[in-house]
C-alpha positions in Angstrom: -43.0 -31.9 14.9 -40.9 -34.1 12.6 -42.3 -32.4 9.5 -41.6 -28.9 11.0 -38.0 -29.9 11.7 -37.6 -31.4 8.2 -39.0 -28.3 6.6 -36.7 -26.1 8.6 -33.7 -28.1 7.6 -34.8 -28.1 3.9 -35.3 -24.3 4.0 -31.9 -23.8 5.7 -30.2 -26.0 3.2 -31.8 -24.3 0.3 -30.9 -20.8 1.6 -27.3 -21.9 2.1 -27.1 -23.3 -1.4 -28.5 -20.1 -2.8 -26.1 -18.0 -0.8 -23.1 -20.1 -1.9 -24.3 -19.8 -5.5 -24.7 -16.0 -5.2 -21.2 -15.7 -3.7 -19.7 -17.8 -6.4 -21.4 -15.8 -9.1 -20.4 -12.6 -7.5 -16.8 -13.7 -7.1 -16.6 -14.7 -10.7 -18.0 -11.4 -11.8 -15.5 -9.5 -9.6 -12.6 -11.5 -11.0 -13.8 -10.9 -14.6 -14.2 -7.1 -14.2 -11.7 -6.2 -11.6 -8.5 -8.1 -11.5 -6.9 -5.5 -9.3 -9.2 -6.6 -6.4 -8.3 -10.2 -6.9 -4.6 -9.5 -7.0 -4.9 -7.4 -3.9 -6.6 -10.3 -2.1 -3.8 -12.6 -3.2 -1.2 -10.2 -1.9 -3.1 -9.9 1.4 -3.1 -13.7 1.7 0.7 -13.6 1.1 1.2 -11.0 4.0 -0.9 -13.1 6.4 1.1 -16.1 5.4 4.3 -14.3 6.1 3.0 -13.2 9.5 1.9 -16.7 10.5 5.1 -18.2 9.3 7.1 -15.7 11.3 5.4 -16.8 14.5 4.9 -20.5 14.0 7.3 -21.8 11.3 10.2 -22.9 13.5 9.1 -26.6 13.6 9.0 -26.6 9.8 12.4 -24.9 9.3 14.1 -27.2 11.7 13.4 -30.1 9.3 15.3 -28.4 6.5 19.0 -29.3 6.9 20.3 -26.4 4.7 18.6 -24.0 7.0 19.1 -25.6 10.4 22.9 -26.0 9.7 23.6 -22.3 10.3 21.2 -22.1 13.2 22.9 -25.0 15.0 26.4 -23.6 14.3 25.5 -20.1 15.6 23.1 -21.1 18.4 20.4 -18.8 16.9 17.2 -18.4 18.8 13.5 -18.8 17.8 13.2 -15.3 16.4 15.9 -16.0 13.8 13.7 -18.7 12.4 10.8 -16.3 12.2 13.0 -13.8 10.2 14.1 -16.6 7.8 10.4 -17.6 7.2 9.4 -14.0 6.5 12.3 -13.4 4.1 11.5 -16.5 2.2 7.8 -15.9 1.8 8.6 -12.3 0.8 11.2 -13.4 -1.7 8.8 -15.9 -3.3 6.1 -13.2 -3.7 8.7 -10.7 -5.1 9.7 -13.2 -7.7 6.1 -14.1 -8.5 5.0 -10.5 -9.0 8.3 -9.5 -10.8 7.7 -12.4 -13.2 4.2 -11.1 -13.9 5.5 -7.6 -14.4 8.1 -8.7 -16.9 5.5 -10.9 -18.7 3.0 -8.0 -19.1 5.4 -5.4 -20.4 4.0 -3.7 -23.5 0.3 -4.7 -23.0 -1.6 -1.7 -24.3 -4.9 -3.1 -25.7 -7.6 -5.4 -24.3 -7.1 -7.6 -27.4 -3.7 -8.6 -26.2 -3.8 -12.3 -25.3 -1.7 -11.7 -22.2 -4.6 -9.5 -20.8 -6.9 -12.5 -20.9 -4.6 -15.3 -20.0 -2.2 -13.7 -17.5 -3.8 -10.7 -15.9 -7.6 -11.4 -15.9 -8.0 -15.2 -16.3 -6.9 -18.6 -15.2 -6.9 -17.8 -11.5 -6.5 -21.4 -10.3 -3.4 -21.8 -12.4 -2.0 -18.5 -11.1 -2.8 -19.6 -7.5 -0.8 -22.8 -8.1 2.0 -20.7 -9.6 1.9 -18.4 -6.5 2.2 -21.5 -4.2 5.2 -22.8 -6.2 7.0 -19.4 -6.0 6.2 -19.0 -2.3 7.7 -22.5 -1.6 10.7 -22.1 -3.9 12.8 -19.9 -1.5 12.6 -22.5 1.2 14.9 -24.6 -0.9 17.6 -21.9 -1.1 20.7 -21.5 1.0 20.7 -19.0 3.8 23.4 -16.8 2.0 20.9 -16.2 -0.8 18.2 -15.2 1.6 20.6 -12.8 3.4 21.4 -11.1 0.2 17.7 -10.7 -0.6 17.1 -9.2 2.8 19.6 -6.4 2.0 18.0 -5.9 -1.5 14.6 -5.7 0.2 15.7 -2.7 2.2 16.4 -0.9 -1.1 13.2 -2.0 -2.7 11.2 -0.9 0.3 12.7 2.5 0.1 11.6 2.8 -3.5 8.1 1.7 -2.5 7.9 4.4 0.1 9.1 7.1 -2.3 6.5 6.1 -4.8 3.8 6.5 -2.1 5.1 10.0 -1.4 5.0 11.1 -5.0 1.5 9.7 -5.4 0.4 11.6 -2.3 1.8 14.9 -3.6 0.2 14.4 -7.0 -3.1 13.4 -5.5 -3.3 16.5 -3.2 -2.3 18.8 -6.0 -4.9 17.3 -8.3 -7.7 17.6 -5.7 -6.8 21.3 -5.1 -6.8 22.2 -8.8 -10.1 20.3 -9.4 -11.9 21.8 -6.5 -10.6 25.4 -7.2 -11.8 25.1 -10.8 -15.2 23.8 -9.7 -15.5 26.6 -7.2 -15.6 29.1 -10.1 -19.0 27.7 -11.0 -20.3 26.6 -7.6 -19.2 28.2 -4.3 -20.0 24.9 -2.5 -16.6 23.5 -3.7 -14.8 26.5 -2.1 -16.6 25.8 1.2 -15.7 22.1 0.9 -12.0 23.1 0.3 -12.0 25.3 3.3 -13.7 22.7 5.5 -11.1 20.0 4.6 -8.3 22.5 5.1 -9.5 23.4 8.6 -10.1 19.7 9.4 -6.5 18.8 8.3 -5.0 21.5 10.6 -7.2 20.5 13.4 -6.2 16.9 12.9 -2.5 17.8 12.9 -2.8 19.8 16.2 -4.9 17.1 17.8 -2.4 14.4 16.8 0.4 16.6 18.3 -1.5 16.8 21.5 -1.9 13.1 21.8 1.8 12.5 21.0 2.8 14.8 23.8 0.5 12.9 26.1 1.5 9.4 25.0 5.2 9.8 24.2 6.1 12.1 27.1 4.5 10.2 30.0 4.7 11.6 33.5 7.6 10.2 35.4 9.5 9.0 32.3 12.2 11.6 32.3 12.9 14.3 29.8 12.2 12.2 26.7 14.1 14.8 24.7 14.2 12.8 21.5 10.4 12.4 21.4 9.9 16.1 22.2 12.3 17.1 19.5 10.6 15.0 16.9 7.1 16.2 17.7 8.3 19.9 17.8 10.1 19.5 14.5 6.9 18.1 12.9 4.9 21.1 14.2 7.6 23.4 12.7 7.2 21.6 9.4 3.5 22.3 9.4 4.1 25.9 10.1 6.8 26.1 7.4 4.6 24.5 4.8 1.8 26.9 5.6 4.0 30.0 5.6 5.8 29.2 2.4 2.6 28.2 0.5 1.1 31.7 1.0 4.4 33.6 0.5 4.1 36.3 -2.2 6.9 35.0 -4.3 5.4 31.5 -4.5 3.1 31.4 -7.6 1.7 27.9 -7.2 1.2 27.8 -3.5 -2.1 26.9 -1.8 -3.1 26.4 1.8 -5.0 23.2 1.1 -2.0 21.1 0.0 0.1 22.5 2.9 -2.5 21.4 5.4 -2.8 17.9 3.9 0.9 17.3 3.7 1.4 18.7 7.2 -1.2 16.3 8.5 0.6 13.4 6.7 3.9 14.5 8.2 2.4 14.5 11.7 1.0 11.0 11.1 4.5 9.8 10.1 5.9 11.2 13.3 3.2 9.5 15.3 3.8 6.2 13.4 7.6 6.6 14.1 7.1 7.1 17.8 4.7 4.2 18.0 7.4 2.0 16.5 9.8 2.7 19.4 10.5 -0.5 21.5 7.6 -1.1 23.8 9.9 -1.4 26.8 11.2 2.1 26.1 10.1 4.3 29.1 9.1 7.2 26.8 6.7 5.0 24.7 3.7 5.3 26.9 1.4 4.0 24.1 3.6 1.0 23.5 3.4 0.0 27.2 -0.4 0.2 27.0 -0.4 -2.0 23.9 1.8 -4.5 25.6 -1.0 -4.9 28.2 -3.7 -5.2 25.5 -5.4 -8.5 24.6 -4.1 -10.7 21.8 -7.3 -10.1 19.8 -6.8 -6.3 19.9 -3.2 -6.7 18.7 -4.2 -9.0 16.0 -6.9 -6.6 14.7 -4.3 -3.8 14.7 -1.9 -5.9 12.7 -4.6 -6.8 10.2 -5.4 -3.1 9.8 -1.7 -2.4 9.1 -1.5 -5.1 6.5 -4.7 -3.8 4.9 -3.3 -0.4 4.7 -0.2 -1.7 2.8 -2.5 -3.6 0.4 -4.5 -0.4 -0.3 -1.3 1.6 -0.8 0.0 -0.9 -3.3 -3.4 -1.1 -5.0 -3.6 2.7 -5.5 0.0 3.0 -6.5 -0.2 0.2 -9.1 -3.4 1.7 -10.5 -1.9 5.2 -11.0 -1.4 5.1 -14.7 -1.3 8.8 -15.3 1.6 9.5 -13.0 3.9 6.6 -13.8 4.4 5.2 -17.3 7.0 2.6 -18.0 6.8 3.0 -21.8 7.1 6.8 -21.8 3.7 7.3 -23.4 1.0 9.7 -22.3 -2.7 9.7 -22.5 -2.5 12.6 -24.8 -0.5 10.5 -27.3 -3.6 8.3 -28.0 -6.3 9.2 -30.5 -9.2 11.0 -29.0 -11.5 8.0 -29.4 -9.1 5.8 -27.4 -8.4 8.5 -24.8 -12.1 8.6 -24.1 -12.1 4.9 -23.5 -9.7 5.3 -20.6 -12.4 6.9 -18.6 -13.8 3.8 -16.8 -15.9 3.0 -13.9 -14.1 3.0 -10.5 -12.9 -0.4 -9.6 -13.5 -2.0 -13.0 -10.8 -3.0 -15.4 -11.6 -1.7 -18.8 -15.4 -1.4 -18.8 -15.8 1.9 -20.5 -18.8 3.9 -19.4 -20.0 4.7 -22.9 -19.6 1.2 -24.0 -21.6 -0.7 -21.4 -25.1 0.3 -22.3 -24.8 0.6 -26.1 -23.4 -2.4 -27.9 -23.8 -3.0 -31.5 -23.5 -6.3 -33.3 -21.1 -8.9 -32.2 -18.9 -8.1 -35.2 -18.7 -4.4 -34.2 -18.0 -5.3 -30.6 -15.1 -7.6 -31.6 -13.7 -4.9 -33.9 -13.9 -2.3 -31.1 -12.2 -4.6 -28.6 -9.1 -4.6 -30.7 -8.7 -0.9 -30.1 -9.8 -0.6 -26.5 -6.7 0.4 -24.4 -6.1 -1.0 -21.0 -7.0 1.4 -18.2 -3.7 1.1 -16.3 -0.2 -0.2 -16.8 -0.4 -3.9 -15.9 3.4 -4.3 -15.7 3.8 -1.3 -13.4 0.9 -2.6 -11.2 2.7 -5.9 -10.6 6.0 -4.1 -10.1 4.4 -2.2 -7.2 3.2 -5.4 -5.6 6.7 -6.8 -6.0 8.2 -3.8 -4.2 5.4 -4.1 -1.6 6.4 -7.7 -1.0 9.9 -6.4 0.0 8.3 -3.7 2.2 6.2 -6.2 4.1 9.3 -8.2 5.0 10.8 -5.0 6.5 7.6 -4.4 8.5 7.6 -7.9 9.9 11.3 -8.0 10.8 11.8 -4.4 12.1 13.8 -3.6 8.9 16.0 -6.6 9.5 17.7 -5.1 12.6 15.8 -6.8 15.3 13.6 -9.9 15.6 10.0 -9.0 16.2 7.9 -10.3 19.1 4.8 -12.2 18.4 1.8 -10.0 17.7 4.1 -7.1 16.8 4.7 -5.4 13.4 7.1 -2.6 12.6 8.7 -2.2 16.0 12.3 -1.1 16.5 14.6 1.8 16.2 15.3 1.1 12.6 11.6 1.5 11.9 11.6 4.8 13.8 14.3 6.3 11.7 13.0 5.0 8.4 9.7 6.8 9.1 11.4 10.0 10.2 13.4 9.8 7.0 10.2 9.3 5.0 8.7 12.4 6.8 11.7 14.6 5.8 11.7 13.3 2.2 8.0 14.1 1.9 8.6 17.6 3.3 11.6 18.2 1.0 9.6 17.1 -2.1 6.7 19.3 -1.2 8.9 22.3 -0.6 10.5 21.7 -3.9 7.2 21.8 -5.7 6.8 25.3 -4.2 10.2 26.8 -4.9 11.0 25.0 -8.2 8.7 27.3 -10.3 10.5 30.3 -8.7 14.0 28.9 -9.3 13.3 27.6 -12.8 10.4 29.6 -14.3 11.2 28.6 -17.8 10.6 24.9 -17.0 7.0 25.6 -15.6 5.6 27.9 -18.3 
């Protein structure tokens, strides 16, 4: 019996050691090949830190005299301390990623030392630097933090606009690619039609749920919610009608369906951000009664969505270029090297299997271009740091309750504004070739 127990413990210990070794090796391999994943994890850690500091940082801030002085003079409540903690964590991360962005300006080739030392390597040193930057704003006066909170509103707007531009470019690229592939294989055409129908079905389904959740029975007329939902449906109809109009040369029903679905989602997100005690927010009242675990999971999904948005925006090298260059400006050999495996940072597909001598490999490394703009990547995360401060504080207009993210009338109107900006930009892509044909030849 003793031997059996000892053997069981030995096997369990060996298995645990092997698992830890495998995880360690896997993490090192991920950090070596995909710095974007590591940076995204660090940014997610920053957002969770801001969330926890918002809800539990008051005892810490009360020990800092330059912070508590204003609170004591104005008799500010607990929620004010939460806002201050979020702004300071956000500012620290903004400064950290902005510093990385400035440090990596002009990195074009893998042979650049900044690629190895700043972007891909020395993660423990960068983690220490991140901790220093995160702690630094807690030493600043409240007036500096108040000024940053207003700057964060502006930076968050830029972040949202970048997301809209990327969405429009992505939908247009998918449409062009699938239509071109459909000339050789009809399955692509069927796939395009299926996704289009699914997008319209999703938009109509979402509208039905919104009428049910945000016009609850016995809540009055709820004219604002009805107007916002109806306007969103009219946008979908307008996109579809204009995209197939005879005078529109570059219109297509697929982008109209996708942008319409996205606008309906923005309307839903805006209505969901209405104060939970508002009588016309039936969904918010249900969430108020939900368990803490359910709300926490929902918040984690929201934070994860922001991380993914920042990851995709920062990786979009073809659409945004800070140095004004274009992939076509590179020699053909270097342009081919830009085609890398998904998720890897600069591991060209044609270079992995066939490597010559070490001398040849070293010579080739000097001419391998980076696969995305490192400086722009970190700039996006700097702007996303500002955006997360707005989410956690209701765009600075109202202190958020615990277990709440992005709730308040300011959040509602920001999202409605984003919906209209998206619609206007999409409509411009349809009418611009008609109004200025010489620019689109």
